[in-house]
N, C-alpha and C positions, 0 to 999 in steps of 0.2 A: 428547563423543560417546562412546557406548557401543561397545565392540568385542567381538567374539566370536572367540575363538581356536580354531582347528580343528587338531587333530593327526592326521596320517595317515602311513602308511608305504607305501613303494613297494618291491616286491621285484624286483630285477633282477640276474641273474647271481649268485644266491646271496648277494647283499649286501642288507642292509636299509638303506634310506635313509630317514631320518626327516625330515620336513619339517613346518613349521608355517606357517600362513597366517593373517593377521589380516584379518578382513572387517568393514567399517564397517557399523553398523546405523543407519538413519536416526533422527534426533531430530526431534520435532515441537516447534517453537518458536512461541509465540504473541506477539501484540502487541495491547495494549488502550490506547485513548486516549479521553479526554473533553476538551472545551475548557476546562472550569472544574472546580474542586474541588466546586462545588455540585451537579454532576451525578452524585451518588454512586450513585443507583439504576441509571442507565445503565452506569456503570463496573462495578458489581458484576454486572450482567447479562452484560456482555462477558466478565468473568472466569469466570463460571459456564459460558458457552458454550464458551470456550476449554478449560476443564477437561474438559468433556464430550467435546470433540474429541480429547482425549488429549495435550494440550500438557504436555510435561515441564518446560519453562521458559517463563515468560511475562514479557515486558518490558512495563512499564506506566508511563504518565505521564498527568498531567492538565494539559495545556498546549494553547493554541490552535494550530491547524494552521499559522498564519502565523508562529508563533514557531519558534525552533530546536528541533527534535524530537530531543533527545539520545538518548532510549531507542530510538527508531526506528533512528537511526544505529548505536547499539550492537547492536541486534538484527540488522541487516543485516551488520554486521561479525562477529557471533558465529556465524551459520549457516555450515555447510560443505556441500560437495558431498554430495548425497543426502538432505539435511534437507528438512523440509516447514515452510514459513513460513505461519502461519495468522492470519487476522484475522476478527473476527465480522462486520464490515460494511465495504464498500468505502470509504465516506466517512471511516472511522477511519484509513485507510492513506494516502490521497493528497488533495491540495488540488484537483487538476484532472486532466483526462485526460493532458496532457503530463507532469505530475508522476508520475502512476501509471505511465505507460509507462517513465519513467526508472527508477523503483524496480523494476519488473518486469524491465527489461533488466539492471540490476545483479544482481538475484537469478538471472536466467537465465544470466548469464556465470559465476556461481558454481555452476551446475547445481543450484539449489534450486527445488523445486516450491512453488507458492503456492496456497493454498486460501482462498476467501472464502466463509464459511459461509452468510450469508444469501442469496447468489446460487447456492449449490451449485456454484461454479466451482472447478476444479482445472486448473492449467496443463498437466497431463499428459494430460488427456482430450481427445478430438476436439472436444467442445463448448467446453471451456475455451480451446483453441487458436483456435477460430472466434471466440469472444468477444474474445480478444486482438487478432485481426485487425480486427474491427469497431472496437474501442477505438482501435487504431492509426490507422485512417482518420479517426475523429473527432478525434484529437489533431492530425493534420495540418491539418484544416479549422479547428479551434479556434485554432490558431496564427495563421491569417490573419484571422480574424474578431475584431475588437476590441470589438464591441458598442457600445451607446450609453452615454453618461455617465449615472451615477446621477442621479436627479432632484435630490437635495440639492446635489450638486456643481454641476449646471447652474444651479440657483437662486442659489447663492453667487456663481458667476462672473458671472451676470447682474447681480446687485446691485452687485458690485465694479466692473464695467466700464461699467455703464449701458446695455449692449446689451439689446435686447428678446429675450425668451425665449419658449418655447412653453407655459409653465405660468402659470396665473392668479395665483399668489402671487408672481410674479417681478417685481412692481412695473410691469408693462407687458403689452402684448398681443403675440401672436406676430409675428415679423418676417418673415413669408413674402414680402411684396411690398415690401421696403425701397426 
């Protein structure tokens, strides 16, 4: 973190009192990620966008979002109060809305602003705060909704158990009226 040292003097009762104060200057920290090393063009595009946004330090990795994201964890550990954490796209930061909310809460506790370039979102603006509120509501409902099983999973379970499924390639017909 860069610091700016200010020197000033106070004159009181004919005595000069010298004081110095150190003021922290925000650092803009970027994070870029692609799922595979084959996505070189997308990775380079993110790095260009982060550079154009003024990132002084960029953490970068080419790993799936379901794997351990060591550089993301390092970036979150690195930032300090007053810093700005920047990503090019929302999906490069989080796996899901609850994951995003957890990351944003961690950064919020450290008093770090977050910017998501492709959305024009900044957690310090009224619009950014509104978007966070909406995302928080989605996160709550997403936690309750489990969704349906992927088709391949259901087909595999259907063939293993002999149960009838709803898909034609499932070796049987739908079992609506068993």
